[in-house]
Phi, psi and omega in degrees: 000127176281153183283147174259102179240139177245111184241022175270190180285347176217156178259131181252123182246185186304152183306143180088350179252137186292149179286145178256127184278122176229112179289137182284160173288143176272350181267131178252137184287145176279343174215136179216139177220112180261358174071017175270327180290145179292326178269008177055026177055046179083355177280165179215136179280129179254128176088214189263011180291173180204161171270126187237136182269120173244353178078193183056218183286348186266326179055240176271141180230162171267119176261107180283145174278153185249166177087338180286168177229108189059035180240339188230117182188172172257126181268123183268162175306150183297336183264011188299329183249024185257009190259010187241016185298320179281316183282338187048040175220142175210146176227131176239120188233135172198157177273145187215139173227142180292350169044254184289346184272147176227348179247113183302326182294334187292325184246018188289343173257005192284153171278155178242341175205136180211162177209140181219181178284321180205176181288336180277335182248129177225038178255292173200148002297142182213150171219122182225127173251111179282148181302329185281007178092018182246154183235156171207142182213142175208105180195107185047046187130164185210159171198132177262008177051056182287169181310322182297341178262348179293136181295342180266351180084004177202141177280136175261116180265122185259085182207179186302324185296334174255022182046046178218046176287110184284355173251009186290343181283353176074012181263168175277140180228149178261123173255141176213144172225141176235143173229143155235177178306327188237008176222156173203148179220147169243133179247140163244123180049042172081000178247143186293126180263318177214144181221134174233141176228116188253126180304146179301326186279355180278146182275359174288138183196154172247030184292328176300339173298332181258317179282341184227031180302331181299340181294334179273096182255344178247092189252121195236128173261120166094022176161196179073070183295148179282161169060019179051042179286001177062028171273132193291150173288125185286142175278042178287162166260148183224150178215150166053056178284126179226136178240130186240151177258032170222160177277119177270143179244187185305317180303309177297321180292323177297327177291319177298317180300314188293318179296321181290308184295331179302335178300340180299334181278346187266078179226149174054039178264121180286151181285124178242127178300135178181176177291127180290132169240142186244140176227144178283178192287002175250009176091006185265138180292139183238127187283319180229083181295143177202145172050060178173188180260145185212161171266125179250128172242117179223108188069233178263009179253127180236134184206163176263130188229156173254122179253126182256000000 
C-alpha cells in the first residue's frame, strides 16, 4: 500500500469537510528514503531487517532486526553525508517507532544513526547519534557534546534509566538532529531535547562533518554502535528518512509532522475524474514528472506514485 501524504499548499479531505491549509516546506532534502522504491533509493539492508508494509500514512517501513550487535541496520549510499560542504549545515530527520522492541531497558544504550569509514572500522572517523538523545563525533576534529556545552548546563538522557523512554508508548515519533561546526540540536517530535553551543575559541568542533564528509562511507540507520561497546542494534521501525543540507528548526519539523499526520484524514475518498497534478516530495508542483517518486492529486484522491 502506498502512503497517503499531502505535500501541496492545501490538504483536501473527504467531501463536505473544509480544506485545511498546510504550507509546504521550501527546503528540499538532499537524500530521501520512504522505503517504497524497490531499490530503496540506493540503501541496503544489513542483517536480519526487512521492509514491512503497515499501511496508512506509513505504508512501507524499515523494520530492523533486534538483539544483534553491529549486525543489523540499513546501510545508506556512501554519498549521503557529502552534500553540506558549502552550507556547513546538516539535518537528519526520520520517523521512528520502537516496533519489535518491548523492553525499554533492552535498547536504552543503543545508537539510532551512525557513520564510519568502513564496516571494519568503528573508531574514527565516526558519527553516532544515540537513541537517548546524546551525540558524538570524531572526524578531523571531535566533540562528545559534554554537559558543559549544553545550553542547560547538563545533558538530558531520555531512556529507561531515567524513566524517560520517549518511545515507550509504542507510537510513531519524529526524530531530528541538526549540526553546524559549533552547534547541535536533538529534537523529539519537533521539541528540543538537547542543544549544544560550543564557544568559537574552544577546540571542540563538528567541522569535519562538512569538510571531510566524504570520509563517512559506512552510514547506518538503526544500529552499529561505536567503539564495540556491545550495545544492541535496536529493533525499531523507521520511515521517511530525510537528510538536508540546511538546519531545520521547530517550525519546519512541526510542518513535517502536520503533513504526515494529515494523511489520517485522507480516508474513504472516492475517485473523482479530473486532471492529475504532481508534486515533488517537498511539495513543489511538477509539470512533467519523470523518473522518480511524486505525490499525485487527482480530484479528491491523493497518493504517492513512482513515475518511471
